[in-house]
N, C-alpha and C positions, 0 to 999 in steps of 0.2 A: 279770839278770832271769830267765833260764832256771833258774839255781840256786835262786832264791827260789821259783819255781813248783814245782820238783822237791821241795824241802824242805817246802813247804806241803802238797803232795800226800801226801808220805810221812807227815807229822804227822797228816793227816786219816785216812789208812788205818790207822796205828797206833792212833789214838784209836777208830776204828771197831771194830777187832778187840779192843781192850781192853774197850770197851763191850759187845761181843757176848759176851765171856767173863763179864762181870758179869751179863748177861742169863741166861746158862746157870746161873750160880751162884744167882741170886735166884729165878728162875722155873721151875727144874727141880730142886726139892729131892730129896735122896736118899731112897729109900724110897717115893716116890710115882710113879705113872704119869701123866706130864704130856705126853702125845703131842701135844696141841693146841699147847702152848707150844713144844715141840721143833720141830714143823712150821713155825711162823712164824719162829722164830729161824734155822733152817736155810734156809728159803726166802729170807729176807732176805740171808743170806750168799751164796746162789747168785746172786741178782739182783746183788749187789755184784760178784761175779766176772764176770757177763755184762756189766755196765756197763763194767768195765775192759777186757775183751776187745774189745767193740764200739768203744770209744773209741780203742783202739790199732790197730784195723784200718786198713790203708792207704786203703781206699775211703771211710772216714768222714772221715779227716783231722781228727780231733778233738784235744782237749787232755785230759790226764789230770786236771788240777786240777778242772774242773767235775764229773767223774765221782767224784773223791774226796770232794768236798763233798756231792754227792748221796748217796754211800754213807753218810756220817756222818749225814745227815738221815734216810735210810731206817732206819738203826739207831735213831735217836731215835724215829721213828714206831712202830717195833716195840716199843720200851720203853713208849711212851705207851699203846699198845693193850694190852700185857700188864699194865701197872700199873692199867688201868681195870677189870680183872676184879673180881668181888665180893670184899669184904674177908674173907669166911669161906671162900673157895675155898682148898683145901689147896695148890694150886700157886702161889698168889700169895705170893711171899716178902716182900712189903711189907705184909702184913696187919696188922702192928702199928701202922701209921699210921692215924689217924682222918680226916685230910684231906690235901689236896694239899700237898706240901712247898714251901717257899719256893725251894729249889734247883731243883725241877722247873719252877716258874713262871719262874724266871730263865733257865734253859736254853731253854725254849720261847719266851720273849720275845726272847732274843738270836738264836735261830735264825730266827725270823720277821723280825726287823728286818734281819738280814744278807741274807736271801733277797730281801726287798723292795728293799733298797738295791742289791744286785747286779742285780736285774731292771731297776730304773730306770736304772742306769748303762748296761747293755747296750741298752736300748730308746732311751735318749738318744743313744747313739753310732751308732745305725743311721740312716743318712740316706736309704736307698733306699725304705723303706716308709712312714715317717711324714712325710717332708718333701716339699714341692713341688720341682719342678726348680729348680736353682740359677741357670741363665741364662735370660733371657727367650725365647731361641730354642729351647731344648731342651724343647719340649713346650708352647709357649704355646697357650693355648686348650684344651688337653687336660685333662679332669678327672682327678683322682687315681684315682677309681673310675668305671669306665664305667657309663653309664646303660643301662637296658634298652631294646632296640630298639623295643618297643611303646610306650614313653613318649616317643619322639622323633618329630617330624615331619620332613619333607624339609629344613627349614632348620636342623636341629640344636637347635631349641628344644624345651623340654618342652611337651607338649600340655596344655591346660587341660581339666579334666573338667566 
């Protein structure tokens, strides 16, 4: 299990850095001053490094796998932002395409579906926030969300307006 998470994390980080290299290649062409594009690509890489450091810090007690997936997703968002520059902009290396490519749509769809599935699985496995108490004694009569004191009378019932 741990080996699988480590390998998956490494694959995500390798893909992130390869993708970042492609961003440098396509969106910072030689002979052009593309400070705006350079800023966003470098800031994305700095944030990726910060995510990894924060995740590995002992006080956070986190996992490197979500940080690696988040890094890959942030790199994709950087690509998406840079690819949306005007077609005639000299720093847009994809200016030859007239419309959104099928590959870009597939990557975006896959990323969105995986993010939603992961979020649903994580929310479904969390029993403390979304589920009522499991035994009748462990909070019987207590609402999941407390009501405002002004809306209750002395009997614990909601006042009618």
